[in-house]
N, C-alpha and C positions, 0 to 999 in steps of 0.2 A: 212806545218810546223806550220803556224799560227792557223790552225784548231785544230791541236793536242795540241797546247798551250792553246787554249780556253777551250778545253775539260778538260785538266788537271786542269785549274783554277776552273771550275764548280765542278769537282769531288772533288777537295780539299776543296771547300767551303761546299759541302754537308757533307763530312767526318768530317770536323771541327764542323759543326753544330750538327751532331750526337754525337760527343764526348762531346760537351758542354752540351747537353741535358742529356746524361748518367751521366756526372759528377754532374750536378745540382741535379739529382734524388738521387744520392748517398749521397750528402751533406745534402739534405733535410731529407732523411731517418735517418741520424745520429743525426741531430739537433733536430728533432721533434719526435724521437723515444719514445713511451710511456713507462713510468716506472711503475712497479707494486706498489700498495699501500704498505707502510711499515707496516700498521696495518689494518686489515679488519674492516670496519665500523660495528656499532652495528645494528643488525636486529630488526626492530620494527614492530610488527604485527598491522595491522589496527584494530581499535576498532569501530565496527558498533553500532549505537544507538539501544537500546532495544525497539522494537516496541510493546512489550507486547504480550499477547496471541491473537491469531486470533479470530475475531468475528465469532460467529456461523451463518451459512447461513440458516436461517429458511425460508421456502417458505412463501410468503406474504398471506394475506387474499384476495383472488381473487375477492370477491364481493366488496372489498374496492378499490383495485388498478386498476382493469381493466377499470371501467367506466371513470376514470380520466387519464388513460395512454395516452402517446403521440404516436398516431398511425403513424404520419408522421415521427417521429424520428425512430420508429421501421422499417418503410419501408426503410429509409436511411441506417440503420444498416444492413438490409437484403441484401443490395447491396454486402456485403462481401460474401454472400452465393450464389450470382447469377451465379458464375462461375460453380457451381455444381448443383444448384437447380433452377427450374422455378416455378413461382407461379401459375402454370396451371397443367393440368393432364399429360403434356408431360414429359417424363423422360429424364434426361441428365446423367451426371456423378452420380448424386443422383436421387432419385425418385421425381416425381412431387409433389408439396406441396399443391395443391388445395384440400381443405377439410381434411387436415392432422389432425387437432384437432378433436378428436372424432373417428378417423379412427383406426382400429386395426393395430398395428405395423407389419411390414413385409408383408403387404397385398396388396400393390398397384400393379395393373396388369402390367406385362411386365418388372418388374425390378428384377434383380438377387440379392437378399439380402444375406448377410453373414450368416453363421450358428449361430453366436452369436446373431444377430438381430432376426433370426427366433426363437431362444430359448426365447428371450425376449418377442416376440409376443405370444409365447405359454403360458407365465405366466401372461401377462397383456392384458386385453380385448381392451384397447383403449389408444391412446395418449391423456392423460388428461393434465391439466395445469401444475401440479406438475412434471409429468414425463418429459415433454418438458423442463420445467425450469431447472431440474437437468441435462438433456441430453446435452443441448446446452451450459452449463457451461463448461463441459469437456467431450466430447463424448467418447474418448478412456478410460477415467477413469470410466465413468458411465456404458458403455457397452464395455468391453475390446474385441477387435477383430472386431469391427464394421468397415465398409469401410469408414466411415466419419473420415477423418484425420484433420478436422478443430480444431484449438487450443482451441476454445471456447470463450465465453463471460463471463468475470469475474465479471463485475458490475451487481448487481441485477436489477438496473433500466433499463439497456440495454436489459436484458432478458425479463423483464416485457413488455417493449415497443414492442419488436419483437413478443411476444406472442399476444399482442393486435393487431398487424398487421396481424398475421396468423389467428386470429379470424375473420378477414374480408374476408378471402378466403373460404367462404362457410363452416364455422365451424359448426359442429353438437353439440357442447357443449354449453349448456346454461350458462350464467354468474350467479353464485350463489348470494344469498342475502348477504349483508355485515354481518360479524361476528365481533362485536366490541372486544370481548375477544381475538380472534385470531389476529386481527389487532394490539391490544396493545402488545401482546406477540412478534409479529414480529418486531414491532417498538422498543421494549425494547432490543431485540437481536441485532438489527442493531445499536443501540446506544452504545453497548458494556457495560462491567461491570463498575459500578460507582466507582470512586476513592474516598478514604477517605480524606477529607480536613484536613490540619494540625490544631491542636488545637490553638485557639487564646487567651484563658483565662488562660493560664499557667502563674504562677508568674514569674516575671523577676528576674534573679539572682542579689544579692546585689552587689553594687559597692564596690571596695576596699576603706577602710577608712570610710564607712558609719556606723553610729551608729546602734548597734544591739538593736532590740526592747526587752523591759523587761516588767514585770508585771505592771510597773508604767505607761505604755502607756495607755491612756484612750481608752476605747472601744467605738465603734460607738454608738452614741446617748447618751453617759454618759459624764458628765463634768469631767475634769481632776482634780485629787486631789493631792495636794502637800504632800510630806512626812512629818510626824509629829515628826520625830526624826532623829538624825545624822547631819552631817555637811551640808547637803542639805536642812535641815528643814527651813521653812520660819520663819523669825522673827515675834514675837508677836507684834500686833499693840499697839501703845502708844497713849495717848490722843492727842499728837501733830500731829499724822498721821491720825486722823479721818477725814472723809469727811466734807467739809464745806458746 
């Protein structure tokens, strides 16, 4: 009998607890029920700053930039390529890059090139500085269909440094002599279009209530002459007003 009574107490307590939980849930739902907005808020489109026209990416003068390029920085950037390329003759996901500068595209032994790269190789005799510069900027854009899915190096200085590093891997391309005209053109393009400075010598607007200039205002370098007639005429001098 006592066991049945204890069981009933426990069952009653569990049932009461459950009823309390369900009741609190219903009360909370009614109290904190979200209400739709009476009026929809105004939609405002974000206004992005105008960055102006993109700067033209003109290849640099290689005779100027390569002798002073940072080869160590180029080697560090090349680490992004190391998952697919090796700086040796050994092929990986991509062909080995030893001697790639000056080598005919799609010609490295043992690597299965895409048809688009083979077509590129049929039109270009060698990987020169400019072709590598454009290719590693955006491989899929430069040669659509290439197996190289790398997003590319957008900064010109990064590409220059990588090419300087590749040049140390048994390159067969000689560094050309500096061309000051080409260097100046590339520097001008990198600086972007010049902006017109606002004029600073424009006349300031006259303030309200300021006297308006008339012909009686003395010109620069000429003495001011008083009017000779009218109410503003200067009184004639008398003997008592002469200087002493």
